N, C-alpha and C positions, 0 to 999 in steps of 0.2 A: 504494500500500500504506500502510495506516494505522500498523501496528505491526510491529516486528521483535522477536522473542523470541530471545535468545541463551541457549543451555543448555549450559554446559560440564559434561562428565561425566567422572568418574574412578571406576571400579570401583563402579558403581551398578546391578549386575545385578538386585538385588531390587526396585528401584523404577522403573527406567528406563521400562519399557513403560507403566506406569500414569501417570507424570507426563507422558510424551509424549502419550498419549491425552487426558489432561485438558486440556493446552494446545491441542491440535488441535480439541478439542470446544468451545472458546469461540466465542460468537457475535460474532466480530470479524473484520475483514479483516486477517489477519496472516500472517507468514511465520515459520517456526521454523528457526533455525540451530543445529544440534547439533554441538558440538565434542567429539569423543572424545579426551580427553587421555591417550592411551597406556594405556588400561585393560588390566589383565592378567587380568581375569575375562571373563565372557560379555557384557559391556556392548556390545562391538562387534557381536556377532551379533544382539543384540536391536535395536540401532539399524538394522542392515541390513534388518530386516523392514519398516521404515517408508520405505525409500528411494523407493518408487514413489508415495508420497502426494503430492498437490499442495501447493505452497507449503512444501516442506521441503528444507533443504540440509544435507548431512552432510559434516563436515570431519574427517579422520582425522589425528591427530598421533602420531608414533612414540613420543615421550617426554613424560612429565608434568612440565612445568616449573612449572605452577601455575594456579590459577583465573584470575588476571589475564591470563596468557598466552593462555588459551583465549578470553577475552572480547575481547582485542585482535585475535586471529585472526578471530573471528566478526564483529567490527565491520566488517571489510573487505568482507563479503558482504551487509551490510544494505541494504535499499531502503525501509524504512518511514519515516514521518514521525517516529515515536518509537521508541526502543529501550528494552527492559527486560531485566534478567537474571533467569533462572529457574534455581534450583538443581535438581539431579537427584534430590533426596530428596522427601519428602512433608511437610516442615516448613511450607511455604508453599502456600496454596490459590490456584490460578490464577483461580478465580472472582473474586478480589479485583482482578485486573487490569482487569476490565471497568469497575469503579467508578473505578479510577485513570485510565483513558483518558477516561472521561466527564468527570472533573474537569479533566483536561488540556485537553480541547477547550472546555469551558465557560469556563475561566479564561484560555484562550490561554497556558497555562503552559509554561515551558521545562523545569521539573523537578517531578516529583511523587514523593514517597516514601511507601511503605506503612509505617505505624508500628504495631509490636506493642504499644507502651506505651499508645497512645491507646485500645486495645480492652481493657477490664478483664476481658473473658471469654476473652481470648487465653491460651494455655498459657504458664506461666512457665518460663523456661529454668533450668538448674541455677545455683546461686547465683553461682559464679565467673564465669559468662557474663553473668548479669543485671547484676551489679555492674561487671564489666568494660565492658559496653556502656554503662552509665550514666556511667562515668568518661570514656569516649571521647566520648560525647555532650556532656558538660559541657565537655570540653576543646575540642571543635570549636566550640561556641557561644562559648567564651571567646576563642579565637584568630581566629574568622572572623565571628562575629555572625550565624550562619545561623538561629538560633532554632528548632531542630528537637528532637524528642524521642527519635529512634532513629537514631543515626549508622550503626550496623552492620547495619541491615536489608538483606536481599538485594534487596528490591523497590525499586529505584531506576529510575524511568522518566524518561528525559531525551530531549529533542528530538535526533534523530540528528545533524543538522548541527553542533549545539553540542558533542555528545559527541566527534565527530570532530575538531573544532577544538582540543579539549583536548590532543591528541597524548599519549595515555595511555602511561605508562612502567611502571607496576607490574605485575609478572608473577605475584604470588601473592595472598594475601588482602588486602594493603595497597591493592588496587584501590579498596575502599570509601572509606578516608580520603583517597585522592588525589582522587577525584571530589568529595567534600564540600569539600575544601580549594579546589579550582579553581572550583567554583560560588561559594563564599564570596569568593574573591579577585576574581571577576568581578562581584560584587554581584548575583548572580542569585537571586531568591527561590525557596525550596524549599517547595512546598505539601506537606501531609501528609494522609493519610487513614487511619483505623483499619483494620487487617487482622487476620486470624486467624493463629494460630501454634501448631504442634504440635511441640515440640522433641524431638530424639532424642539418644541418648547415644553414647559411643564404641562400645559393643557393637553398636549399630544402624547405625554407619557415620559418626558425626560425625568430621570431620577437623581442625577448627581446634584449635590448641594455645595455651598461654599465651604462647609465643614470638611467635605471630602478633599478640597484643595489644600486646606490646612494640614490634613492628615498626610497628603502626598508630599508636602514640603518636609514634614517631620520624618517621613519614611526615607527620603533621599539622604537626609543628614544621618539618620540611624545607620543606614548601610554604608555610608562613607566611613563612619567611625567603628562599626562592628568588625571584629577580626574575622577573616575568612575561615570558614570551616575546612576540615581536611578535604572534604569532597570538592569544594570550590577551588582549593589550592591545586588539586589534581587536574581539574578542568583548565586552570590557568596554565599549568605546565604543558598540557596537550596542545594549547593554542599559542603559547609564547613564541615569538619570532615568526608567526604565520597568522597575522590578523585577517582571517577570512571573512 
């Protein structure tokens, strides 16, 4: 299997069917791991309609701990060479995943991010999210020297074995800065590719809050100061001198 797509869902009844169809319709050898994070609407019923589709796995969680918790659970079931996260809304276009996997294969890359900033035609998010994202990107570049343009992008494609070696800890939205921090600490090059973006607002179901931004800042500092575990040191040794 080339690609594992982890899709954590929480109360996405209005978009779940469409985004699942869009991912399954990609011309790629992939598996889709859907994690229902304790949805209280009809998301679970919608997901169940896809249960008989090939290359799809459905994981039901009773309680919504957070996006990161769903990703950690989904990662246990991945078999693909690469893993990417797909949100359950329609902000991100799965067609961009095809170009990301092509770049990963061409460059033998460990990590490829989809950047909304690199695409001038991409929809601009609301100002507080735009500037919050820019601030987090600046801080990540300052602390870890990763040289990226979009720290908070959902589209982070990472080689599955490396993602597992990270021993992820973040259970909520701070998953993103944890991944960026650990890639940076391991001196792993992050490739970027322009992607499209169609932002939604709170009325349309956007769930991130300003407190998540504060948590992201704390997470970046935490993993800058935290000693590397033996597992992460091993990954660093494997990639030192060859920032793929």
